[in-house]
C-alpha positions as CSV (number, residue, x, y, z in Angstrom):
1,M,21.3,41.9,220.8
2,E,18.0,41.0,219.6
3,P,15.2,43.7,219.0
4,L,12.4,43.6,221.5
5,L,9.1,43.0,219.6
6,A,6.1,43.0,221.6
7,Y,2.4,42.4,220.5
8,F,-0.2,44.5,222.3
9,G,-3.4,42.7,221.9
10,P,-6.9,43.7,222.9
11,E,-6.5,42.7,226.6
12,V,-3.8,45.4,226.8
13,Q,-5.2,48.0,224.7
14,M,-8.8,48.1,226.0
15,P,-7.9,48.9,229.7
16,L,-5.4,51.5,228.6
17,A,-7.9,53.1,226.1
18,S,-10.4,53.1,229.1
19,L,-8.0,54.6,231.5
20,L,-7.0,57.3,229.0
21,A,-10.5,58.3,228.2
22,S,-11.3,58.5,231.9
23,V,-8.4,60.9,232.6
24,V,-9.4,62.9,229.5
25,G,-13.0,63.1,230.6
26,M,-12.0,64.2,234.2
27,L,-10.0,66.9,232.8
28,M,-12.8,68.1,230.5
29,I,-15.2,68.2,233.4
30,A,-12.7,69.9,235.8
31,G,-11.5,72.3,233.2
32,A,-8.0,73.5,232.9
33,A,-7.4,74.4,236.5
34,P,-5.8,70.9,237.6
35,A,-3.4,71.2,234.6
36,R,-2.4,74.6,235.5
37,A,-1.9,73.7,239.1
38,A,0.2,70.6,238.2
39,R,2.3,72.8,235.7
40,R,2.9,75.4,238.7
41,L,3.9,72.5,241.0
42,W,6.3,71.1,238.3
43,E,7.9,74.4,237.8
44,R,8.4,74.9,241.4
45,V,9.9,71.6,242.0
46,G,12.2,72.2,239.0
47,A,13.3,75.5,240.3
48,S,13.9,74.2,243.7
49,S,16.2,71.3,242.2
50,L,18.1,73.9,240.3
51,R,18.7,76.1,243.3
52,R,19.7,73.0,245.2
53,G,22.2,72.1,242.5
54,S,24.0,75.5,242.5
55,R,24.7,75.1,246.2
56,D,26.7,71.8,245.8
């Protein structure tokens, strides 16, 4: 099996850097509340999947 080597040139890096900067900027403006809400949602979904798995 041959290794997969890829070249990520500027046409790939620039849009990704812009997207990352936009997300970080929005989080900085909004504060930590959206991150906390996402974490709570993730924990709730994880807990419900654990409960569902124990019933099987």
